[in-house]
All heavy atoms as TSV, in Angstrom:
chain	resi	resn	atom	element	x	y	z
A	1	MET	N	N	4.341	15.276	25.177
A	1	MET	CA	C	3.773	15.683	23.905
A	1	MET	C	C	2.427	14.983	23.733
A	1	MET	O	O	2.349	13.748	23.799
A	1	MET	CB	C	4.738	15.303	22.783
A	1	MET	CG	C	4.240	15.676	21.423
A	1	MET	SD	S	5.472	15.638	20.123
A	1	MET	CE	C	5.903	13.946	20.030
A	2	ASP	N	N	1.421	15.752	23.504
A	2	ASP	CA	C	0.068	15.228	23.364
A	2	ASP	C	C	-0.267	15.060	21.879
A	2	ASP	O	O	-0.330	16.033	21.145
A	2	ASP	CB	C	-0.928	16.169	24.039
A	2	ASP	CG	C	-2.315	15.592	24.119
A	2	ASP	OD1	O	-2.416	14.356	24.139
A	2	ASP	OD2	O	-3.274	16.369	24.186
A	3	THR	N	N	-0.459	13.810	21.462
A	3	THR	CA	C	-0.783	13.516	20.071
A	3	THR	C	C	-2.266	13.153	19.991
A	3	THR	O	O	-2.756	12.349	20.760
A	3	THR	CB	C	0.053	12.339	19.553
A	3	THR	OG1	O	1.419	12.631	19.803
A	3	THR	CG2	C	-0.139	12.147	18.083
A	4	GLU	N	N	-2.933	13.757	19.012
A	4	GLU	CA	C	-4.356	13.488	18.847
A	4	GLU	C	C	-4.562	12.070	18.323
A	4	GLU	O	O	-3.716	11.509	17.631
A	4	GLU	CB	C	-4.975	14.484	17.887
A	4	GLU	CG	C	-5.011	15.887	18.414
A	4	GLU	CD	C	-5.724	16.828	17.463
A	4	GLU	OE1	O	-6.477	16.347	16.590
A	4	GLU	OE2	O	-5.515	18.034	17.588
A	5	ARG	N	N	-5.724	11.524	18.644
A	5	ARG	CA	C	-6.071	10.171	18.211
A	5	ARG	C	C	-6.112	10.085	16.687
A	5	ARG	O	O	-5.690	9.095	16.102
A	5	ARG	CB	C	-7.418	9.793	18.811
A	5	ARG	CG	C	-7.853	8.400	18.447
A	5	ARG	CD	C	-9.147	8.028	19.136
A	5	ARG	NE	N	-9.570	6.726	18.700
A	5	ARG	CZ	C	-10.742	6.475	18.131
A	5	ARG	NH1	N	-11.626	7.431	18.001
A	5	ARG	NH2	N	-11.059	5.268	17.744
A	6	GLU	N	N	-6.624	11.106	16.030
A	6	GLU	CA	C	-6.718	11.114	14.572
A	6	GLU	C	C	-5.339	11.033	13.932
A	6	GLU	O	O	-5.134	10.291	12.970
A	6	GLU	CB	C	-7.444	12.381	14.110
A	6	GLU	CG	C	-7.585	12.474	12.595
A	6	GLU	CD	C	-8.264	13.757	12.154
A	6	GLU	OE1	O	-8.486	14.657	12.974
A	6	GLU	OE2	O	-8.582	13.841	10.959
A	7	THR	N	N	-4.387	11.755	14.466
A	7	THR	CA	C	-3.041	11.744	13.923
A	7	THR	C	C	-2.392	10.369	14.066
A	7	THR	O	O	-1.756	9.868	13.127
A	7	THR	CB	C	-2.173	12.807	14.634
A	7	THR	OG1	O	-2.813	14.072	14.515
A	7	THR	CG2	C	-0.787	12.878	14.030
A	8	VAL	N	N	-2.568	9.754	15.214
A	8	VAL	CA	C	-2.024	8.412	15.431
A	8	VAL	C	C	-2.650	7.424	14.458
A	8	VAL	O	O	-1.971	6.583	13.872
A	8	VAL	CB	C	-2.228	7.976	16.891
A	8	VAL	CG1	C	-1.841	6.520	17.082
A	8	VAL	CG2	C	-1.454	8.870	17.832
A	9	LEU	N	N	-3.964	7.513	14.264
A	9	LEU	CA	C	-4.659	6.617	13.346
A	9	LEU	C	C	-4.176	6.819	11.913
A	9	LEU	O	O	-3.987	5.848	11.171
A	9	LEU	CB	C	-6.170	6.835	13.442
A	9	LEU	CG	C	-7.073	5.817	12.773
A	9	LEU	CD1	C	-6.786	4.417	13.285
A	9	LEU	CD2	C	-8.524	6.182	12.999
A	10	GLN	N	N	-3.955	8.049	11.511
A	10	GLN	CA	C	-3.439	8.337	10.165
A	10	GLN	C	C	-2.052	7.735	9.985
A	10	GLN	O	O	-1.763	7.146	8.931
A	10	GLN	CB	C	-3.394	9.841	9.915
A	10	GLN	CG	C	-4.735	10.481	9.757
A	10	GLN	CD	C	-4.644	11.983	9.691
A	10	GLN	OE1	O	-3.620	12.590	9.975
A	10	GLN	NE2	N	-5.753	12.614	9.322
A	11	ILE	N	N	-1.221	7.851	10.993
A	11	ILE	CA	C	0.137	7.303	10.914
A	11	ILE	C	C	0.090	5.789	10.811
A	11	ILE	O	O	0.804	5.185	9.987
A	11	ILE	CB	C	0.978	7.759	12.117
A	11	ILE	CG1	C	1.245	9.259	12.025
A	11	ILE	CG2	C	2.284	6.978	12.195
A	11	ILE	CD1	C	1.821	9.854	13.284
A	12	VAL	N	N	-0.742	5.158	11.618
A	12	VAL	CA	C	-0.835	3.698	11.617
A	12	VAL	C	C	-1.356	3.187	10.284
A	12	VAL	O	O	-0.795	2.250	9.699
A	12	VAL	CB	C	-1.710	3.200	12.783
A	12	VAL	CG1	C	-2.050	1.727	12.635
A	12	VAL	CG2	C	-1.029	3.473	14.110
A	13	ILE	N	N	-2.408	3.795	9.774
A	13	ILE	CA	C	-2.977	3.359	8.499
A	13	ILE	C	C	-1.971	3.545	7.366
A	13	ILE	O	O	-1.792	2.661	6.515
A	13	ILE	CB	C	-4.293	4.104	8.194
A	13	ILE	CG1	C	-5.387	3.608	9.150
A	13	ILE	CG2	C	-4.717	3.915	6.756
A	13	ILE	CD1	C	-6.680	4.356	9.050
A	14	SER	N	N	-1.273	4.657	7.349
A	14	SER	CA	C	-0.277	4.907	6.297
A	14	SER	C	C	0.881	3.917	6.408
A	14	SER	O	O	1.340	3.398	5.376
A	14	SER	CB	C	0.248	6.332	6.412
A	14	SER	OG	O	-0.792	7.257	6.218
A	15	ALA	N	N	1.343	3.650	7.598
A	15	ALA	CA	C	2.456	2.717	7.790
A	15	ALA	C	C	2.070	1.304	7.346
A	15	ALA	O	O	2.849	0.618	6.677
A	15	ALA	CB	C	2.913	2.724	9.240
A	16	VAL	N	N	0.872	0.873	7.719
A	16	VAL	CA	C	0.394	-0.455	7.316
A	16	VAL	C	C	0.272	-0.536	5.794
A	16	VAL	O	O	0.689	-1.522	5.175
A	16	VAL	CB	C	-0.952	-0.790	7.995
A	16	VAL	CG1	C	-1.598	-2.007	7.364
A	16	VAL	CG2	C	-0.742	-0.987	9.481
A	17	ALA	N	N	-0.247	0.505	5.172
A	17	ALA	CA	C	-0.395	0.512	3.712
A	17	ALA	C	C	0.958	0.437	3.023
A	17	ALA	O	O	1.128	-0.302	2.057
A	17	ALA	CB	C	-1.142	1.767	3.281
A	18	VAL	N	N	1.934	1.172	3.515
A	18	VAL	CA	C	3.262	1.163	2.896
A	18	VAL	C	C	3.934	-0.200	3.077
A	18	VAL	O	O	4.539	-0.734	2.131
A	18	VAL	CB	C	4.132	2.302	3.465
A	18	VAL	CG1	C	5.585	2.145	3.054
A	18	VAL	CG2	C	3.606	3.653	3.016
A	19	VAL	N	N	3.820	-0.779	4.255
A	19	VAL	CA	C	4.416	-2.106	4.491
A	19	VAL	C	C	3.775	-3.151	3.588
A	19	VAL	O	O	4.474	-3.981	2.979
A	19	VAL	CB	C	4.303	-2.493	5.984
A	19	VAL	CG1	C	4.628	-3.950	6.202
A	19	VAL	CG2	C	5.204	-1.615	6.833
A	20	LEU	N	N	2.445	-3.106	3.463
A	20	LEU	CA	C	1.766	-4.055	2.569
A	20	LEU	C	C	2.163	-3.832	1.111
A	20	LEU	O	O	2.359	-4.790	0.363
A	20	LEU	CB	C	0.248	-3.935	2.730
A	20	LEU	CG	C	-0.321	-4.506	4.023
A	20	LEU	CD1	C	-1.813	-4.202	4.118
A	20	LEU	CD2	C	-0.090	-6.008	4.089
A	21	PHE	N	N	2.290	-2.595	0.714
A	21	PHE	CA	C	2.676	-2.267	-0.663
A	21	PHE	C	C	4.086	-2.783	-0.962
A	21	PHE	O	O	4.317	-3.433	-1.982
A	21	PHE	CB	C	2.591	-0.761	-0.905
A	21	PHE	CG	C	3.123	-0.332	-2.232
A	21	PHE	CD1	C	2.471	-0.676	-3.402
A	21	PHE	CD2	C	4.278	0.421	-2.330
A	21	PHE	CE1	C	2.961	-0.289	-4.634
A	21	PHE	CE2	C	4.772	0.814	-3.542
A	21	PHE	CZ	C	4.124	0.469	-4.702
A	22	VAL	N	N	5.010	-2.507	-0.066
A	22	VAL	CA	C	6.389	-2.962	-0.280
A	22	VAL	C	C	6.445	-4.492	-0.282
A	22	VAL	O	O	7.110	-5.093	-1.127
A	22	VAL	CB	C	7.334	-2.372	0.791
A	22	VAL	CG1	C	8.695	-3.020	0.747
A	22	VAL	CG2	C	7.458	-0.867	0.610
A	23	GLY	N	N	5.727	-5.118	0.637
A	23	GLY	CA	C	5.694	-6.580	0.684
A	23	GLY	C	C	5.121	-7.174	-0.585
A	23	GLY	O	O	5.617	-8.167	-1.118
A	24	THR	N	N	4.046	-6.571	-1.077
A	24	THR	CA	C	3.409	-7.057	-2.311
A	24	THR	C	C	4.323	-6.903	-3.509
A	24	THR	O	O	4.431	-7.818	-4.339
A	24	THR	CB	C	2.082	-6.302	-2.554
A	24	THR	OG1	O	1.249	-6.440	-1.414
A	24	THR	CG2	C	1.364	-6.822	-3.787
A	25	THR	N	N	4.978	-5.749	-3.639
A	25	THR	CA	C	5.856	-5.547	-4.791
A	25	THR	C	C	7.074	-6.465	-4.744
A	25	THR	O	O	7.496	-6.999	-5.771
A	25	THR	CB	C	6.299	-4.079	-4.902
A	25	THR	OG1	O	6.906	-3.686	-3.656
A	25	THR	CG2	C	5.138	-3.184	-5.213
A	26	VAL	N	N	7.639	-6.670	-3.550
A	26	VAL	CA	C	8.789	-7.567	-3.425
A	26	VAL	C	C	8.373	-8.987	-3.759
A	26	VAL	O	O	9.063	-9.700	-4.500
A	26	VAL	CB	C	9.414	-7.466	-2.029
A	26	VAL	CG1	C	10.406	-8.590	-1.777
A	26	VAL	CG2	C	10.087	-6.117	-1.831
A	27	THR	N	N	7.241	-9.430	-3.220
A	27	THR	CA	C	6.750	-10.783	-3.491
A	27	THR	C	C	6.466	-10.979	-4.968
A	27	THR	O	O	6.862	-11.996	-5.558
A	27	THR	CB	C	5.479	-11.064	-2.660
A	27	THR	OG1	O	5.792	-10.901	-1.287
A	27	THR	CG2	C	4.973	-12.467	-2.913
A	28	ALA	N	N	5.781	-10.025	-5.581
A	28	ALA	CA	C	5.450	-10.143	-7.006
A	28	ALA	C	C	6.707	-10.151	-7.867
A	28	ALA	O	O	6.807	-10.939	-8.819
A	28	ALA	CB	C	4.535	-9.016	-7.429
A	29	SER	N	N	7.668	-9.305	-7.528
A	29	SER	CA	C	8.882	-9.271	-8.344
A	29	SER	C	C	9.704	-10.547	-8.171
A	29	SER	O	O	10.357	-11.002	-9.118
A	29	SER	CB	C	9.721	-8.038	-8.013
A	29	SER	OG	O	10.160	-8.083	-6.680
A	30	GLN	N	N	9.691	-11.138	-6.982
A	30	GLN	CA	C	10.434	-12.384	-6.774
A	30	GLN	C	C	9.744	-13.584	-7.416
A	30	GLN	O	O	10.397	-14.488	-7.909
A	30	GLN	CB	C	10.625	-12.634	-5.280
A	30	GLN	CG	C	11.563	-11.638	-4.616
A	30	GLN	CD	C	12.950	-11.679	-5.199
A	30	GLN	OE1	O	13.505	-12.736	-5.420
A	30	GLN	NE2	N	13.517	-10.508	-5.454
A	31	MET	N	N	8.419	-13.592	-7.387
A	31	MET	CA	C	7.667	-14.714	-7.958
A	31	MET	C	C	7.818	-14.781	-9.473
A	31	MET	O	O	7.836	-15.864	-10.059
A	31	MET	CB	C	6.188	-14.613	-7.598
A	31	MET	CG	C	5.877	-14.974	-6.177
A	31	MET	SD	S	4.129	-14.820	-5.771
A	31	MET	CE	C	3.372	-15.836	-7.010
A	32	TYR	N	N	7.897	-13.634	-10.105
A	32	TYR	CA	C	7.918	-13.584	-11.564
A	32	TYR	C	C	9.288	-13.200	-12.109
A	32	TYR	O	O	9.406	-12.719	-13.238
A	32	TYR	CB	C	6.865	-12.598	-12.071
A	32	TYR	CG	C	5.456	-13.021	-11.706
A	32	TYR	CD1	C	4.762	-12.385	-10.696
A	32	TYR	CD2	C	4.841	-14.083	-12.356
A	32	TYR	CE1	C	3.478	-12.766	-10.346
A	32	TYR	CE2	C	3.566	-14.490	-12.020
A	32	TYR	CZ	C	2.889	-13.816	-11.015
A	32	TYR	OH	O	1.621	-14.204	-10.683
A	33	LEU	N	N	10.333	-13.424	-11.333
A	33	LEU	CA	C	11.692	-13.102	-11.760
A	33	LEU	C	C	12.197	-14.190	-12.688
A	33	LEU	O	O	12.138	-15.380	-12.388
A	33	LEU	CB	C	12.591	-12.979	-10.534
A	33	LEU	CG	C	13.966	-12.370	-10.748
A	33	LEU	CD1	C	13.822	-10.926	-11.234
A	33	LEU	CD2	C	14.760	-12.394	-9.474
A	34	SER	N	N	12.703	-13.781	-13.824
A	34	SER	CA	C	13.272	-14.717	-14.797
A	34	SER	C	C	14.662	-14.207	-15.159
A	34	SER	O	O	14.812	-13.261	-15.925
A	34	SER	CB	C	12.389	-14.772	-16.036
A	34	SER	OG	O	12.990	-15.577	-17.034
A	35	GLY	N	N	15.649	-14.815	-14.581
A	35	GLY	CA	C	17.019	-14.320	-14.797
A	35	GLY	C	C	17.202	-13.016	-14.038
A	35	GLY	O	O	17.127	-12.965	-12.816
A	36	SER	N	N	17.419	-11.953	-14.785
A	36	SER	CA	C	17.575	-10.643	-14.148
A	36	SER	C	C	16.438	-9.693	-14.503
A	36	SER	O	O	16.491	-8.513	-14.194
A	36	SER	CB	C	18.909	-10.015	-14.569
A	36	SER	OG	O	18.915	-9.797	-15.975
A	37	THR	N	N	15.392	-10.234	-15.150
A	37	THR	CA	C	14.247	-9.399	-15.528
A	37	THR	C	C	12.965	-9.998	-14.950
A	37	THR	O	O	12.913	-11.154	-14.580
A	37	THR	CB	C	14.100	-9.301	-17.057
A	37	THR	OG1	O	13.893	-10.611	-17.589
A	37	THR	CG2	C	15.331	-8.691	-17.700
A	38	VAL	N	N	11.948	-9.173	-14.907
A	38	VAL	CA	C	10.638	-9.600	-14.451
A	38	VAL	C	C	9.807	-9.977	-15.673
A	38	VAL	O	O	9.782	-9.249	-16.664
A	38	VAL	CB	C	9.948	-8.478	-13.626
A	38	VAL	CG1	C	8.556	-8.886	-13.212
A	38	VAL	CG2	C	10.787	-8.120	-12.410
A	39	GLU	N	N	9.128	-11.132	-15.599
A	39	GLU	CA	C	8.279	-11.587	-16.708
A	39	GLU	C	C	7.112	-10.616	-16.900
A	39	GLU	O	O	6.752	-9.867	-15.987
A	39	GLU	CB	C	7.736	-12.982	-16.387
A	39	GLU	CG	C	8.810	-14.034	-16.284
A	39	GLU	CD	C	8.263	-15.384	-15.858
A	39	GLU	OE1	O	7.054	-15.499	-15.628
A	39	GLU	OE2	O	9.075	-16.317	-15.753
A	40	PRO	N	N	6.485	-10.633	-18.073
A	40	PRO	CA	C	5.348	-9.742	-18.320
A	40	PRO	C	C	4.211	-9.917	-17.303
A	40	PRO	O	O	3.599	-8.927	-16.881
A	40	PRO	CB	C	4.879	-10.122	-19.721
A	40	PRO	CG	C	6.111	-10.666	-20.381
A	40	PRO	CD	C	6.877	-11.353	-19.278
A	41	THR	N	N	3.959	-11.138	-16.881
A	41	THR	CA	C	2.918	-11.349	-15.871
A	41	THR	C	C	3.278	-10.651	-14.574
A	41	THR	O	O	2.422	-10.120	-13.875
A	41	THR	CB	C	2.731	-12.860	-15.625
A	41	THR	OG1	O	2.510	-13.517	-16.875
A	41	THR	CG2	C	1.562	-13.124	-14.709
A	42	GLY	N	N	4.553	-10.642	-14.241
A	42	GLY	CA	C	5.024	-9.943	-13.054
A	42	GLY	C	C	4.820	-8.451	-13.174
A	42	GLY	O	O	4.527	-7.756	-12.183
A	43	GLY	N	N	4.955	-7.937	-14.388
A	43	GLY	CA	C	4.691	-6.509	-14.618
A	43	GLY	C	C	3.234	-6.172	-14.331
A	43	GLY	O	O	2.937	-5.142	-13.725
A	44	TYR	N	N	2.357	-7.043	-14.768
A	44	TYR	CA	C	0.936	-6.833	-14.469
A	44	TYR	C	C	0.654	-6.897	-12.976
A	44	TYR	O	O	-0.156	-6.130	-12.442
A	44	TYR	CB	C	0.069	-7.851	-15.213
A	44	TYR	CG	C	0.100	-7.715	-16.714
A	44	TYR	CD1	C	0.284	-8.831	-17.517
A	44	TYR	CD2	C	-0.073	-6.480	-17.325
A	44	TYR	CE1	C	0.312	-8.720	-18.891
A	44	TYR	CE2	C	-0.042	-6.347	-18.695
A	44	TYR	CZ	C	0.156	-7.473	-19.478
A	44	TYR	OH	O	0.184	-7.357	-20.836
A	45	ALA	N	N	1.343	-7.812	-12.299
A	45	ALA	CA	C	1.173	-7.920	-10.849
A	45	ALA	C	C	1.669	-6.652	-10.156
A	45	ALA	O	O	1.044	-6.186	-9.197
A	45	ALA	CB	C	1.925	-9.140	-10.323
A	46	LEU	N	N	2.760	-6.100	-10.611
A	46	LEU	CA	C	3.285	-4.868	-10.025
A	46	LEU	C	C	2.344	-3.683	-10.296
A	46	LEU	O	O	2.118	-2.849	-9.405
A	46	LEU	CB	C	4.686	-4.574	-10.560
A	46	LEU	CG	C	5.770	-5.545	-10.111
A	46	LEU	CD1	C	7.089	-5.244	-10.833
A	46	LEU	CD2	C	5.967	-5.484	-8.622
A	47	ILE	N	N	1.807	-3.618	-11.481
A	47	ILE	CA	C	0.843	-2.562	-11.791
A	47	ILE	C	C	-0.401	-2.731	-10.929
A	47	ILE	O	O	-0.961	-1.754	-10.420
A	47	ILE	CB	C	0.499	-2.565	-13.300
A	47	ILE	CG1	C	1.704	-2.086	-14.101
A	47	ILE	CG2	C	-0.723	-1.679	-13.579
A	47	ILE	CD1	C	1.553	-2.234	-15.586
A	48	GLY	N	N	-0.841	-3.964	-10.740
A	48	GLY	CA	C	-1.975	-4.228	-9.862
A	48	GLY	C	C	-1.695	-3.802	-8.435
A	48	GLY	O	O	-2.562	-3.250	-7.746
A	49	ALA	N	N	-0.471	-4.050	-7.949
A	49	ALA	CA	C	-0.101	-3.644	-6.595
A	49	ALA	C	C	-0.134	-2.133	-6.452
A	49	ALA	O	O	-0.613	-1.601	-5.439
A	49	ALA	CB	C	1.288	-4.174	-6.247
A	50	ILE	N	N	0.345	-1.436	-7.461
A	50	ILE	CA	C	0.304	0.037	-7.419
A	50	ILE	C	C	-1.134	0.520	-7.423
A	50	ILE	O	O	-1.521	1.410	-6.656
A	50	ILE	CB	C	1.085	0.625	-8.613
A	50	ILE	CG1	C	2.568	0.316	-8.462
A	50	ILE	CG2	C	0.856	2.131	-8.733
A	50	ILE	CD1	C	3.390	0.609	-9.701
A	51	GLY	N	N	-1.976	-0.087	-8.273
A	51	GLY	CA	C	-3.383	0.294	-8.325
A	51	GLY	C	C	-4.102	0.038	-7.011
A	51	GLY	O	O	-4.867	0.886	-6.533
A	52	LEU	N	N	-3.849	-1.110	-6.405
A	52	LEU	CA	C	-4.478	-1.421	-5.121
A	52	LEU	C	C	-4.010	-0.477	-4.017
A	52	LEU	O	O	-4.791	-0.084	-3.154
A	52	LEU	CB	C	-4.191	-2.863	-4.721
A	52	LEU	CG	C	-4.959	-3.914	-5.506
A	52	LEU	CD1	C	-4.476	-5.318	-5.106
A	52	LEU	CD2	C	-6.443	-3.797	-5.278
A	53	PHE	N	N	-2.737	-0.088	-4.062
A	53	PHE	CA	C	-2.225	0.871	-3.090
A	53	PHE	C	C	-2.945	2.217	-3.226
A	53	PHE	O	O	-3.364	2.816	-2.234
A	53	PHE	CB	C	-0.721	1.047	-3.288
A	53	PHE	CG	C	-0.105	2.075	-2.378
A	53	PHE	CD1	C	0.086	1.805	-1.041
A	53	PHE	CD2	C	0.284	3.294	-2.870
A	53	PHE	CE1	C	0.651	2.741	-0.205
A	53	PHE	CE2	C	0.859	4.238	-2.043
A	53	PHE	CZ	C	1.040	3.967	-0.700
A	54	VAL	N	N	-3.132	2.671	-4.447
A	54	VAL	CA	C	-3.817	3.952	-4.675
A	54	VAL	C	C	-5.264	3.863	-4.217
A	54	VAL	O	O	-5.767	4.774	-3.542
A	54	VAL	CB	C	-3.729	4.345	-6.181
A	54	VAL	CG1	C	-4.647	5.517	-6.496
A	54	VAL	CG2	C	-2.295	4.675	-6.540
A	55	VAL	N	N	-5.939	2.772	-4.544
A	55	VAL	CA	C	-7.342	2.603	-4.136
A	55	VAL	C	C	-7.439	2.523	-2.608
A	55	VAL	O	O	-8.320	3.149	-1.999
A	55	VAL	CB	C	-7.952	1.353	-4.805
A	55	VAL	CG1	C	-9.302	0.987	-4.191
A	55	VAL	CG2	C	-8.103	1.574	-6.305
A	56	PHE	N	N	-6.528	1.778	-1.961
A	56	PHE	CA	C	-6.558	1.652	-0.509
A	56	PHE	C	C	-6.332	2.988	0.163
A	56	PHE	O	O	-7.033	3.345	1.114
A	56	PHE	CB	C	-5.511	0.644	-0.048
A	56	PHE	CG	C	-5.458	0.511	1.447
A	56	PHE	CD1	C	-6.408	-0.248	2.121
A	56	PHE	CD2	C	-4.475	1.146	2.196
A	56	PHE	CE1	C	-6.378	-0.376	3.489
A	56	PHE	CE2	C	-4.431	1.032	3.561
A	56	PHE	CZ	C	-5.392	0.279	4.226
A	57	MET	N	N	-5.365	3.745	-0.315
A	57	MET	CA	C	-5.072	5.047	0.293
A	57	MET	C	C	-6.224	6.031	0.086
A	57	MET	O	O	-6.549	6.825	0.960
A	57	MET	CB	C	-3.768	5.621	-0.257
A	57	MET	CG	C	-2.546	4.865	0.205
A	57	MET	SD	S	-2.366	4.743	1.997
A	57	MET	CE	C	-1.948	6.398	2.417
A	58	THR	N	N	-6.869	5.963	-1.063
A	58	THR	CA	C	-8.030	6.813	-1.315
A	58	THR	C	C	-9.173	6.455	-0.382
A	58	THR	O	O	-9.792	7.326	0.227
A	58	THR	CB	C	-8.488	6.683	-2.784
A	58	THR	OG1	O	-7.388	7.024	-3.643
A	58	THR	CG2	C	-9.664	7.578	-3.082
A	59	ALA	N	N	-9.457	5.167	-0.266
A	59	ALA	CA	C	-10.526	4.723	0.633
A	59	ALA	C	C	-10.212	5.069	2.082
A	59	ALA	O	O	-11.096	5.521	2.825
A	59	ALA	CB	C	-10.744	3.228	0.483
A	60	ALA	N	N	-8.962	4.894	2.491
A	60	ALA	CA	C	-8.581	5.227	3.865
A	60	ALA	C	C	-8.702	6.714	4.120
A	60	ALA	O	O	-9.173	7.145	5.184
A	60	ALA	CB	C	-7.143	4.762	4.138
A	61	GLY	N	N	-8.332	7.519	3.160
A	61	GLY	CA	C	-8.456	8.975	3.296
A	61	GLY	C	C	-9.903	9.412	3.407
A	61	GLY	O	O	-10.247	10.266	4.245
A	62	LEU	N	N	-10.760	8.835	2.583
A	62	LEU	CA	C	-12.189	9.170	2.664
A	62	LEU	C	C	-12.794	8.725	3.985
A	62	LEU	O	O	-13.573	9.451	4.605
A	62	LEU	CB	C	-12.945	8.516	1.497
A	62	LEU	CG	C	-12.714	9.129	0.130
A	62	LEU	CD1	C	-13.358	8.269	-0.948
A	62	LEU	CD2	C	-13.248	10.545	0.082
A	63	TRP	N	N	-12.398	7.525	4.440
A	63	TRP	CA	C	-12.904	7.024	5.715
A	63	TRP	C	C	-12.454	7.906	6.865
A	63	TRP	O	O	-13.253	8.251	7.752
A	63	TRP	CB	C	-12.441	5.587	5.929
A	63	TRP	CG	C	-12.938	5.007	7.207
A	63	TRP	CD1	C	-14.186	4.523	7.461
A	63	TRP	CD2	C	-12.211	4.869	8.434
A	63	TRP	NE1	N	-14.260	4.096	8.758
A	63	TRP	CE2	C	-13.062	4.292	9.372
A	63	TRP	CE3	C	-10.899	5.167	8.797
A	63	TRP	CZ2	C	-12.660	4.019	10.673
A	63	TRP	CZ3	C	-10.506	4.879	10.081
A	63	TRP	CH2	C	-11.382	4.306	11.019
A	64	LEU	N	N	-11.188	8.281	6.864
A	64	LEU	CA	C	-10.677	9.143	7.932
A	64	LEU	C	C	-11.340	10.510	7.935
A	64	LEU	O	O	-11.594	11.097	8.981
A	64	LEU	CB	C	-9.167	9.302	7.814
A	64	LEU	CG	C	-8.320	8.127	8.292
A	64	LEU	CD1	C	-6.884	8.303	7.877
A	64	LEU	CD2	C	-8.433	7.991	9.806
A	65	GLU	N	N	-11.618	11.024	6.751
A	65	GLU	CA	C	-12.243	12.344	6.646
A	65	GLU	C	C	-13.656	12.349	7.215
A	65	GLU	O	O	-14.105	13.344	7.772
A	65	GLU	CB	C	-12.262	12.782	5.185
A	65	GLU	CG	C	-12.790	14.163	4.957
A	65	GLU	CD	C	-11.927	15.259	5.572
A	65	GLU	OE1	O	-10.699	15.071	5.671
A	65	GLU	OE2	O	-12.498	16.279	5.976
A	66	ARG	N	N	-14.333	11.238	7.102
A	66	ARG	CA	C	-15.724	11.161	7.565
A	66	ARG	C	C	-15.871	10.787	9.035
A	66	ARG	O	O	-16.983	10.797	9.568
A	66	ARG	CB	C	-16.485	10.163	6.700
A	66	ARG	CG	C	-16.601	10.650	5.279
A	66	ARG	CD	C	-17.323	9.674	4.402
A	66	ARG	NE	N	-17.386	10.224	3.051
A	66	ARG	CZ	C	-17.715	9.540	2.001
A	66	ARG	NH1	N	-18.025	8.270	2.121
A	66	ARG	NH2	N	-17.747	10.088	0.822
A	67	GLN	N	N	-14.758	10.478	9.696
A	67	GLN	CA	C	-14.815	10.113	11.109
A	67	GLN	C	C	-14.958	11.350	11.981
A	67	GLN	O	O	-14.446	12.413	11.659
A	67	GLN	CB	C	-13.555	9.348	11.530
A	67	GLN	CG	C	-13.399	8.023	10.824
A	67	GLN	CD	C	-14.591	7.106	11.030
A	67	GLN	OE1	O	-14.997	6.841	12.172
A	67	GLN	NE2	N	-15.143	6.608	9.955
A	68	GLN	N	N	-15.661	11.202	13.071
A	68	GLN	CA	C	-15.830	12.281	14.044
A	68	GLN	C	C	-14.948	11.980	15.246
A	68	GLN	O	O	-15.235	11.098	16.041
A	68	GLN	CB	C	-17.291	12.387	14.487
A	68	GLN	CG	C	-18.257	12.670	13.368
A	68	GLN	CD	C	-18.029	14.057	12.762
A	68	GLN	OE1	O	-17.717	15.003	13.483
A	68	GLN	NE2	N	-18.162	14.149	11.454
A	69	PHE	N	N	-13.846	12.697	15.361
A	69	PHE	CA	C	-12.923	12.465	16.462
A	69	PHE	C	C	-13.178	13.444	17.582
A	69	PHE	O	O	-13.449	14.490	17.595
A	69	PHE	CB	C	-11.480	12.560	16.020
A	69	PHE	CG	C	-11.078	11.413	15.120
A	69	PHE	CD1	C	-11.039	11.569	13.748
A	69	PHE	CD2	C	-10.760	10.189	15.650
A	69	PHE	CE1	C	-10.681	10.517	12.930
A	69	PHE	CE2	C	-10.394	9.133	14.840
A	69	PHE	CZ	C	-10.343	9.293	13.486
């Protein structure tokens, strides 16, 4: 099976982004855990993680679109 270089790069970038996102959300939720709930500061950290994930995926998509394969 012949896979194009662009497809492999898209898969790698997406996988790295998802692993970083999951790691960030788990770390933030564990750092700001108080009993069985997350503190308000932890909520802001989780929202920040979601925002950074969206920005990263947008930037990666734009970068990939502009590449000449």
